[in-house]
C-alpha positions as CSV (number, residue, x, y, z in Angstrom):
1,M,-5.5,-35.7,2.9
2,T,-3.2,-34.4,5.6
3,D,-0.1,-32.5,4.6
4,H,3.0,-32.6,7.0
5,F,5.5,-30.0,7.5
6,D,8.3,-29.2,9.8
7,T,6.6,-26.3,11.3
8,I,3.2,-24.8,11.1
9,V,2.8,-21.0,11.8
10,I,-0.6,-19.5,12.5
11,G,-1.0,-16.0,11.9
12,A,0.8,-13.9,9.1
13,G,1.2,-10.5,11.0
14,V,4.8,-9.4,10.9
15,M,5.8,-12.0,14.0
16,G,4.4,-15.1,11.9
17,S,5.6,-13.8,8.5
18,A,9.1,-13.2,10.1
19,A,9.2,-16.6,11.7
20,A,8.4,-18.4,8.5
21,Y,10.8,-16.5,6.6
22,H,13.6,-17.4,8.9
23,L,12.4,-21.1,9.2
24,A,12.4,-21.3,5.2
25,K,15.8,-19.5,5.0
26,D,17.1,-21.8,7.3
27,G,15.9,-24.8,5.0
28,R,13.1,-25.9,6.9
29,R,9.7,-26.6,5.7
30,P,7.0,-24.2,7.1
31,L,3.5,-23.8,6.5
32,L,2.2,-20.3,7.3
33,I,-1.6,-20.0,7.8
34,E,-3.6,-16.6,7.8
35,R,-7.2,-16.2,8.7
36,F,-7.6,-13.2,6.5
37,E,-5.5,-12.2,3.4
38,I,-1.8,-11.3,3.5
39,G,-1.4,-7.8,4.5
40,H,-5.0,-7.2,5.6
41,T,-6.1,-4.2,7.6
42,L,-7.9,-5.8,10.3
43,G,-5.3,-6.4,12.8
44,S,-1.9,-5.3,14.4
45,S,0.6,-5.4,11.3
46,H,-0.7,-2.9,8.8
47,G,-0.2,0.9,7.6
48,E,2.2,3.3,5.9
49,S,4.5,3.4,8.9
50,R,5.3,2.0,12.3
51,I,8.1,3.3,14.6
52,F,11.4,1.9,14.9
53,R,13.4,3.0,17.9
54,F,15.9,1.8,20.5
55,A,14.6,4.4,22.7
56,Y,12.7,2.5,25.5
57,N,12.4,3.3,29.3
58,N,13.3,-0.2,29.7
59,P,17.0,-1.4,28.6
60,D,15.8,-5.0,28.0
61,Y,13.6,-3.6,25.0
62,A,16.6,-1.4,24.1
63,R,18.8,-4.2,23.7
64,L,16.2,-6.3,21.8
65,A,15.6,-3.6,19.4
66,M,19.4,-3.1,18.7
67,Q,19.4,-6.9,17.9
68,C,16.7,-6.4,15.5
69,L,18.1,-3.8,13.5
70,P,20.5,-6.0,11.5
71,H,17.6,-8.6,10.8
72,W,15.8,-5.9,9.2
73,R,19.0,-4.8,7.3
74,A,19.4,-8.4,6.1
75,L,15.9,-8.8,4.8
76,E,16.5,-5.4,2.8
77,A,19.5,-6.8,1.6
78,D,18.0,-10.3,0.7
79,S,14.6,-8.5,-1.1
80,G,16.4,-5.7,-2.5
81,E,13.5,-3.4,-1.1
82,R,14.0,-0.7,1.4
83,L,11.9,-1.3,4.4
84,L,13.4,1.0,7.3
85,E,14.2,4.6,7.4
86,I,16.3,5.9,9.9
87,I,15.5,9.6,10.7
88,G,15.9,10.3,14.3
89,G,13.2,10.3,17.2
90,L,12.2,12.5,20.2
91,D,10.9,11.2,23.4
92,L,9.6,14.6,25.0
93,T,7.4,16.1,27.6
94,H,6.2,19.3,28.8
95,D,4.9,18.0,32.3
96,P,7.2,17.7,35.1
97,A,5.2,14.7,36.3
98,H,6.9,12.9,33.0
99,Y,10.2,14.0,33.5
100,P,11.0,10.4,35.2
101,D,9.9,8.9,31.9
102,V,12.1,10.8,29.6
103,E,14.9,10.3,32.0
104,A,14.4,6.6,31.9
105,V,14.7,6.8,28.4
106,A,18.2,8.4,28.6
107,D,19.3,6.0,31.2
108,A,18.2,2.8,29.2
109,L,20.0,4.2,26.0
110,S,23.0,4.7,28.3
111,Q,23.0,1.3,29.8
112,V,22.9,-0.3,26.3
113,G,25.5,2.1,24.8
114,A,23.3,3.6,22.3
115,R,23.7,7.3,21.1
116,F,21.5,10.1,22.4
117,E,21.2,13.7,23.3
118,Q,19.3,15.4,26.3
119,L,17.4,18.5,25.3
120,D,16.2,21.4,27.4
121,A,13.2,23.6,26.4
122,A,15.4,26.3,24.3
123,Q,17.1,23.6,22.5
124,I,14.0,21.9,21.4
125,A,12.3,25.4,20.4
126,T,15.4,26.2,18.2
127,R,16.0,22.8,16.8
128,Y,12.4,21.9,16.3
129,P,10.3,25.0,16.1
130,Q,7.0,23.2,15.0
131,W,6.6,22.2,18.6
132,R,4.7,24.3,21.2
133,L,5.5,22.8,24.6
134,G,6.4,25.9,26.8
135,D,9.3,26.4,29.1
136,A,9.1,23.3,31.0
137,A,9.6,20.9,28.0
138,Q,12.6,18.5,27.8
139,A,13.6,15.7,25.5
140,V,15.7,12.9,24.3
141,F,16.8,12.7,20.9
142,S,17.8,9.1,19.5
143,P,19.4,9.5,16.3
144,D,18.8,5.5,15.6
145,S,14.9,6.0,15.6
146,G,12.7,6.0,12.4
147,F,10.2,4.2,10.8
148,L,9.3,1.0,8.9
149,R,7.0,0.7,6.2
150,A,4.5,-1.8,8.1
151,T,2.5,-3.2,5.2
152,R,5.1,-3.6,2.8
153,C,7.4,-5.3,5.5
154,V,4.6,-8.0,5.9
155,Q,4.2,-8.6,2.1
156,V,8.0,-8.8,1.7
157,L,8.3,-11.1,4.6
158,V,5.8,-13.6,3.1
159,A,7.1,-13.1,-0.4
160,Q,10.8,-13.9,0.7
161,A,9.3,-17.0,2.9
162,A,7.5,-18.3,-0.1
163,K,10.8,-17.9,-2.3
164,Y,12.6,-19.9,0.1
165,G,10.0,-22.7,0.1
166,A,7.3,-21.8,2.7
167,T,3.8,-22.8,1.9
168,V,1.4,-19.9,2.5
169,R,-2.3,-20.5,3.0
170,E,-4.5,-17.2,3.2
171,R,-8.0,-16.9,4.1
172,E,-8.1,-20.2,6.1
173,P,-9.3,-19.6,9.7
174,V,-8.1,-22.0,12.1
175,T,-10.9,-24.3,13.7
176,E,-9.0,-26.7,15.8
177,I,-5.4,-27.5,17.1
178,I,-4.6,-31.1,18.3
179,P,-1.4,-31.0,20.3
180,G,0.7,-33.8,20.3
181,Q,3.9,-35.1,18.4
182,P,3.0,-34.3,15.7
183,V,0.7,-31.4,16.2
184,E,-2.3,-31.4,14.0
185,V,-3.9,-27.9,12.8
186,I,-7.3,-28.3,11.2
187,T,-8.9,-25.2,9.0
188,A,-11.9,-24.5,7.1
189,A,-10.0,-25.8,4.0
190,G,-7.8,-28.5,5.3
191,R,-6.0,-30.7,7.8
192,Y,-1.9,-30.2,8.5
193,R,0.6,-31.9,10.7
194,A,4.1,-30.5,11.7
195,N,6.7,-31.3,14.3
196,H,6.3,-28.0,15.7
197,L,3.8,-25.2,16.1
198,I,4.2,-21.3,16.5
199,I,1.0,-19.5,17.3
200,T,1.1,-15.7,16.5
201,G,-2.5,-15.0,16.8
202,G,-2.7,-11.3,17.5
203,A,-6.1,-10.1,18.8
204,W,-7.3,-13.9,18.4
205,I,-4.6,-15.3,20.4
206,N,-7.1,-16.8,23.1
207,E,-9.2,-18.6,20.4
208,L,-6.0,-20.7,19.4
209,I,-4.0,-21.1,22.6
210,R,-7.2,-22.6,24.3
211,F,-6.4,-25.6,22.4
212,V,-3.2,-26.0,24.3
213,G,-4.7,-25.6,27.5
214,V,-3.6,-21.8,28.1
215,Q,-5.6,-18.4,28.3
216,L,-3.9,-14.9,28.6
217,P,-5.8,-12.1,30.3
218,V,-5.5,-9.7,27.4
219,Q,-7.6,-6.9,26.5
220,I,-8.3,-6.0,22.6
221,E,-8.0,-2.4,22.0
222,Q,-9.1,-0.5,19.0
223,E,-6.5,2.4,18.3
224,Q,-6.4,4.9,15.6
225,V,-4.1,7.2,13.8
226,T,-5.0,10.1,11.6
227,Y,-3.2,12.2,8.9
228,F,-3.4,16.1,9.0
229,T,-2.8,18.3,6.2
230,P,-0.4,21.2,7.1
231,L,-1.8,24.6,7.5
232,R,1.7,26.2,6.6
233,N,5.3,25.4,6.5
234,A,4.7,22.0,5.1
235,E,8.4,21.7,4.4
236,S,9.1,21.8,8.2
237,F,7.4,18.5,8.6
238,R,9.5,16.5,6.2
239,R,11.5,13.5,7.4
240,D,14.4,15.4,7.2
241,R,13.3,18.1,9.6
242,F,10.8,16.5,11.8
243,P,11.7,13.3,13.4
244,I,9.3,10.8,15.0
245,F,8.0,11.4,18.3
246,I,6.6,10.0,21.5
247,H,5.0,12.8,23.5
248,W,4.9,11.8,27.3
249,R,1.8,13.6,28.8
250,S,-1.2,13.4,30.8
251,P,-4.1,11.8,30.5
252,I,-2.4,10.0,27.2
253,T,0.8,9.5,25.5
254,G,0.9,11.0,22.0
255,Y,2.9,9.9,19.0
256,G,3.5,10.6,15.5
257,F,5.4,10.9,12.0
258,P,6.6,13.1,9.5
259,I,5.3,13.4,6.0
260,I,6.4,10.2,4.4
261,D,4.5,9.1,1.4
262,T,0.7,10.0,2.4
263,P,0.8,14.1,2.1
264,G,0.3,14.5,5.8
265,V,1.4,14.3,9.5
266,K,0.3,11.1,11.1
267,V,-0.5,11.3,14.9
268,G,-2.3,9.2,17.1
269,F,-2.7,8.3,20.9
270,H,-1.2,5.2,22.6
271,H,-3.7,3.1,24.7
272,E,-6.7,4.9,24.3
273,G,-8.7,2.4,26.3
274,H,-11.5,1.7,23.7
275,F,-12.0,-2.3,24.0
276,I,-13.8,-4.0,21.6
277,D,-14.6,-7.5,20.5
278,P,-12.1,-8.2,17.3
279,D,-14.7,-10.1,15.5
280,I,-17.3,-7.4,15.4
281,P,-17.1,-5.0,12.2
282,R,-15.4,-1.8,13.2
283,Q,-14.8,1.7,12.0
284,P,-12.6,4.7,12.8
285,R,-14.1,6.6,15.4
286,D,-14.7,10.4,14.6
287,E,-14.5,11.4,18.4
288,A,-10.9,9.8,18.4
289,T,-10.0,12.0,15.5
290,Q,-11.5,15.2,17.2
291,R,-9.4,14.4,20.1
292,V,-6.0,14.0,18.3
293,W,-7.0,17.1,16.2
294,A,-7.2,19.2,19.3
295,Y,-4.1,17.7,20.3
296,V,-2.3,18.8,17.1
297,R,-3.9,22.3,17.1
298,E,-2.3,22.7,20.7
299,H,0.8,21.3,20.1
300,L,1.8,21.2,16.3
301,P,-0.3,24.2,15.2
302,D,1.4,24.4,11.7
303,A,0.3,20.7,11.1
304,A,-3.5,21.2,12.4
305,G,-5.1,21.3,9.1
306,A,-7.9,19.2,7.9
307,P,-7.7,15.5,9.1
308,F,-7.8,12.7,6.6
309,E,-7.6,8.8,6.4
310,P,-8.3,7.9,10.0
311,T,-7.0,4.3,10.3
312,A,-8.0,1.8,13.1
313,C,-5.5,-0.9,14.2
314,L,-5.6,-3.3,17.0
315,Y,-3.6,-3.4,20.5
316,T,-3.7,-6.7,22.1
317,T,-2.6,-6.0,25.6
318,T,-1.2,-7.9,28.8
319,P,-1.6,-6.6,32.3
320,D,2.1,-5.5,32.2
321,Q,2.0,-4.3,28.7
322,N,5.1,-6.7,27.9
323,F,5.0,-9.5,25.1
324,V,4.4,-13.3,25.6
325,I,7.0,-15.3,23.8
326,D,7.5,-18.8,25.4
327,F,6.6,-22.5,25.0
328,A,3.2,-23.7,26.0
329,P,3.6,-24.8,29.4
330,D,2.8,-28.7,28.6
331,F,3.9,-28.8,25.1
332,D,7.5,-28.4,24.1
333,N,6.9,-28.3,20.3
334,V,4.3,-25.4,20.6
335,V,5.7,-21.7,21.0
336,I,3.3,-18.8,21.8
337,C,3.9,-15.4,20.5
338,S,1.3,-12.6,21.0
339,S,0.1,-9.8,23.2
340,C,2.7,-7.4,21.9
341,S,0.8,-4.5,23.5
342,G,0.9,-1.7,21.0
343,H,4.7,-1.6,20.5
344,G,5.8,-4.9,18.8
345,F,6.2,-4.3,15.2
346,K,9.8,-2.8,15.4
347,F,10.8,-6.0,16.7
348,G,9.4,-8.3,14.1
349,A,12.2,-9.2,12.1
350,G,14.2,-10.2,15.3
351,I,11.3,-11.9,17.1
352,G,11.0,-14.0,14.0
353,R,14.5,-15.3,14.3
354,A,13.9,-15.9,18.1
355,L,10.8,-17.9,17.1
356,A,12.7,-19.9,14.5
357,D,15.4,-20.6,17.0
358,L,13.1,-21.8,19.7
359,V,11.6,-24.5,17.5
360,E,14.8,-25.3,15.9
361,H,17.0,-25.4,18.9
362,G,14.9,-24.8,22.0
363,A,16.8,-21.4,23.0
364,T,17.5,-18.3,21.2
365,E,20.4,-15.5,21.5
366,M,17.7,-13.0,20.9
367,N,16.9,-10.9,24.3
368,I,13.6,-12.4,25.0
369,G,14.0,-13.3,28.7
370,H,11.9,-10.6,30.0
371,V,8.9,-11.7,28.0
372,R,8.7,-15.1,28.7
373,M,5.4,-16.9,30.1
374,R,4.4,-15.2,33.2
375,T,2.2,-16.2,36.3
376,F,-1.0,-14.4,34.7
377,A,-1.2,-17.0,32.1
378,R,-4.1,-19.1,33.1
379,Q,-4.0,-23.0,32.5
380,F,-7.0,-25.0,32.4
381,A,-8.3,-28.6,31.8
382,D,-10.1,-29.7,29.0
């Protein structure tokens, strides 16, 4: 028996769950299919916290983040649950080679009319004595940064989508997509048809979009964050005293969070370059923990107690580290959304709106013009 829906959404990470939520709230009849369980830890949309920020070195992403904020707040109002905490954020460096990166953040924030402060080394040391960066440090403080409760965001999006009438199928890997009008999706447990299809496959994107004649040159990276028990002055790492941060540095950018619910400071590196097959079982890597611990000892020594709860996640990264959100080249009822390159979660509620707009209206007011399909997408014949 084949069930028919308005739209099928494949992938219940933050993007797919948000698309299903918006579609259902709009009165459509979506089907959301997830290969694992809702809120699983095998992809890119789980964890205690993910950074929210306007503070980008690209004004297009800054504008998109600003558009996404009211969608997160609307979801909170709709669900009655607090998901986004605004506590401020720092983009900082102690390396003159990275001054242009921090200056670009300030320039982008200025272009989009967002609030920010530029801080010199003395101001950083006075305001944030937790840091050890030296006299060459400089920073941009954005008061609109904060964190999203990642796993809970996904769970709430799915629950709200179901409340408005979405059908949710978990533990159903997709085995085949037959494009056309309608499009047909075959899983390990059923056959489904729909007028439209949204594919938000994360690390498994190429397995899915091959059925519509496209492949993306993405790399799948296993990234890792680790919590650290403060050695002293633990109160200085509370969310009201220690903002989220992005530390521009060579050879690799660091980022982190204050103490939220888990009793430790959460720190990781961005794009470590550990490439994997997402279908092979994986565990956190001790060498990654040790590298981050050395970083914390150097720059946040009061936080450099014992590491605990190392947690792996996946980046699905394009050559230019930008997203891909667009119609499949040969099918105007199939939308592809993936390859968020390790910085997508904050946009989830707004990108879900954009995906719903694309299948409902063919266009969106969300600022996604810079992430449409690009020439590196490879089309092939069956």
